N, C-alpha and C positions, 0 to 999 in steps of 0.2 A: 118719140120719146120713149126711152127705156124705163119701164116701170119697176122691173125687178132687178135688184143689184145685190151682189154679195156684200157682207159687212165690210170686207176689205176694200171693195170698190167704193163703197160709201165713204169710208175714212179718207181714201185718196182724193175723192171728189170734194169732200168737205175741207180738206187741208190745201187744196190747190190754190196757188196764188192768183189764178185766173177765174176762180170760182165766182159766178154771178148769182148772188143771193136774191136779187130782185124778183126773179120768176117764182122762187119758192115762197117769198113773202106774199106775192100776189095770189098764188095758189092757196096758201094758208088763209088769207083774207076771204077768198071766195068760198072755201070749205066752211069756214066759220059763219059766213053770211047765209049760206044754204041751210045751216042748222039754227038760224035765228039767233046767233050769238051764243048759243049754248055750247061751251067747250067740251063738256062730257059727251054730248050727242055727236059733236064733230069727231072726237077721237073714236067713239064707237063706230060711226059710219066709215071712217077710214080703215079701222081694223077689219070691219066686215068686207069692205071692198078689197082689201089686201088678201083676205082669206079666199074670196071668190077668185081672184087672179091667180093665187097659188094653186087652187084646184084646176083651173083652166090650163095652167102651165103643165101640171103633172099629167093631165089627160092628153095634152098635145105631145109631151115627151113620150108617153106610153104608146101613143099611136105611131109616132115616128119610129120608135124602137121595134114595133111590130111590123114595120114596113108599110104602114098606111099613111103616107104623106098627104096632107090636105091639098086639095086641088087649088090651082092658082086662080085668082080673080080674072075675069075676062079682060080687064084693062091691062093686066100684066103681060099678056101674050105679045110677043114681038114678031 
């Protein structure tokens, strides 16, 4: 699952006629349940998770730009 999308990709995804909303509804319900129904805590947790992923992505992009590609997992070798 792609976690990071550009705003344009999100708009296209949201307006697609084949858009399946049920998985997002389920994910939303799970996130709210994990925060004991507290919507403010849920939003805060999701913002924090997004910030973490943005930092990870920036670090990975910097490593790739510097020529330091991450090694493949053992199971990926053919």
